[in-house]
C-alpha positions as CSV (number, residue, x, y, z in Angstrom):
1,V,-10.0,-3.6,13.5
2,Q,-6.6,-2.7,12.0
3,L,-4.9,-3.5,8.7
4,Q,-1.8,-5.6,8.9
5,A,0.9,-4.9,6.3
6,S,3.6,-7.4,5.5
7,G,6.2,-8.0,3.0
8,G,8.7,-5.3,3.7
9,G,12.4,-5.7,3.8
10,S,15.8,-4.7,2.7
11,V,16.7,-5.0,-1.0
12,E,19.3,-3.7,-3.3
13,V,18.7,-1.1,-6.1
14,G,16.7,-2.7,-8.9
15,G,15.1,-5.3,-6.7
16,S,11.6,-6.2,-6.1
17,L,9.2,-6.6,-3.1
18,R,5.5,-7.5,-2.9
19,L,3.6,-6.0,0.1
20,S,0.4,-7.4,1.3
21,C,-2.3,-6.1,3.6
22,A,-5.2,-7.7,5.3
23,P,-7.6,-6.7,8.1
24,S,-7.2,-8.2,11.5
25,G,-11.0,-8.8,11.7
26,S,-14.2,-8.2,10.0
27,V,-14.7,-4.9,8.2
28,F,-17.5,-3.1,6.5
29,P,-17.5,-3.4,2.7
30,L,-14.4,-1.7,1.4
31,N,-14.4,0.9,-1.4
32,V,-11.1,2.5,-2.2
33,M,-7.9,0.8,-0.9
34,A,-4.6,2.5,-1.0
35,W,-1.0,2.4,-0.1
36,Y,0.9,5.3,1.4
37,R,4.5,5.8,2.4
38,Q,6.4,8.0,4.7
39,A,10.2,8.5,4.5
40,P,12.2,9.9,7.5
41,G,11.7,13.6,7.8
42,K,9.0,13.7,5.1
43,Q,5.2,13.9,5.0
44,R,3.2,10.8,4.3
45,E,2.4,10.5,0.7
46,L,0.0,8.6,-1.5
47,V,1.6,5.9,-3.5
48,A,-1.4,4.1,-5.3
49,T,-5.1,3.6,-5.0
50,I,-7.6,0.9,-6.3
51,T,-11.3,0.9,-6.4
52,R,-13.4,-2.1,-5.9
53,A,-13.7,-2.3,-9.7
54,A,-9.9,-2.3,-10.0
55,I,-9.5,1.2,-11.3
56,T,-6.0,2.3,-10.3
57,T,-4.0,5.5,-9.8
58,Y,-0.4,6.0,-9.1
59,A,1.9,8.6,-8.0
60,D,4.2,9.8,-10.7
61,S,7.2,8.7,-8.9
62,V,6.2,5.1,-9.1
63,K,4.3,4.8,-12.4
64,G,5.6,1.9,-14.5
65,R,7.4,0.3,-11.5
66,F,4.7,-0.5,-8.9
67,T,1.4,-2.3,-9.4
68,I,-1.5,-2.3,-6.9
69,S,-4.0,-5.0,-6.8
70,R,-6.7,-6.4,-4.5
71,D,-8.7,-9.5,-3.6
72,N,-12.2,-8.4,-2.9
73,A,-13.2,-11.7,-1.4
74,K,-10.4,-11.5,1.2
75,D,-10.5,-7.7,1.7
76,R,-6.7,-7.7,0.8
77,V,-4.7,-5.2,-1.0
78,Y,-1.2,-5.8,-2.6
79,L,1.6,-3.7,-3.9
80,Q,4.1,-5.2,-6.3
81,M,7.2,-3.0,-6.3
82,N,9.8,-3.5,-9.1
83,S,12.9,-1.6,-10.1
84,L,13.2,-0.2,-6.6
85,K,15.3,2.9,-6.0
86,P,16.8,4.4,-2.8
87,E,14.2,7.0,-2.8
88,D,11.5,4.3,-2.4
89,T,12.9,3.8,1.2
90,A,10.1,4.5,3.5
91,V,7.6,2.9,5.9
92,Y,4.6,1.8,3.7
93,Y,1.1,2.0,5.1
94,C,-2.1,0.4,3.7
95,N,-5.4,2.2,3.9
96,A,-9.0,1.3,3.2
97,N,-12.2,3.3,3.1
98,T,-15.8,2.2,3.4
99,Y,-18.6,3.5,1.3
100,P,-20.7,6.5,2.0
101,P,-22.5,7.4,4.2
102,R,-20.5,5.3,6.8
103,D,-17.2,6.7,5.6
104,M,-14.8,4.8,7.9
105,T,-11.1,4.6,7.3
106,Y,-8.9,1.8,8.3
107,W,-5.1,2.0,8.7
108,G,-2.3,-0.4,9.1
109,K,0.8,-0.1,11.3
110,G,3.2,0.0,8.4
111,T,5.9,-2.1,7.0
112,Q,9.5,-0.9,6.5
113,V,11.1,-0.9,2.9
114,T,14.7,-0.1,2.6
115,V,16.5,0.1,-0.7
116,S,20.3,0.2,-0.7
117,S,22.7,1.2,-3.5
């Protein structure tokens, strides 16, 4: 089972995009879900996380601009990205983890986000 991310694209500075992520099949109950991103030549970085109870965390670079949300019934996670900047250009990956002691991690293939000035 993989996570399938969608919603990426090319936008101008200040624009918005909404990323979605859903599993390709049945998954075990999901605990924390997250979005990561990787820009060319850089390491993958954590963008935002959300627990099943909707407690969220954000990287400082996206606070106030990005919003993570999830639909527990559909095992989906979303990332609303507003006020996009060129430095937000990256491949965005979704991630989900199961509860202990199973401790499985699911990853998606990523979706490209390009912000042009």
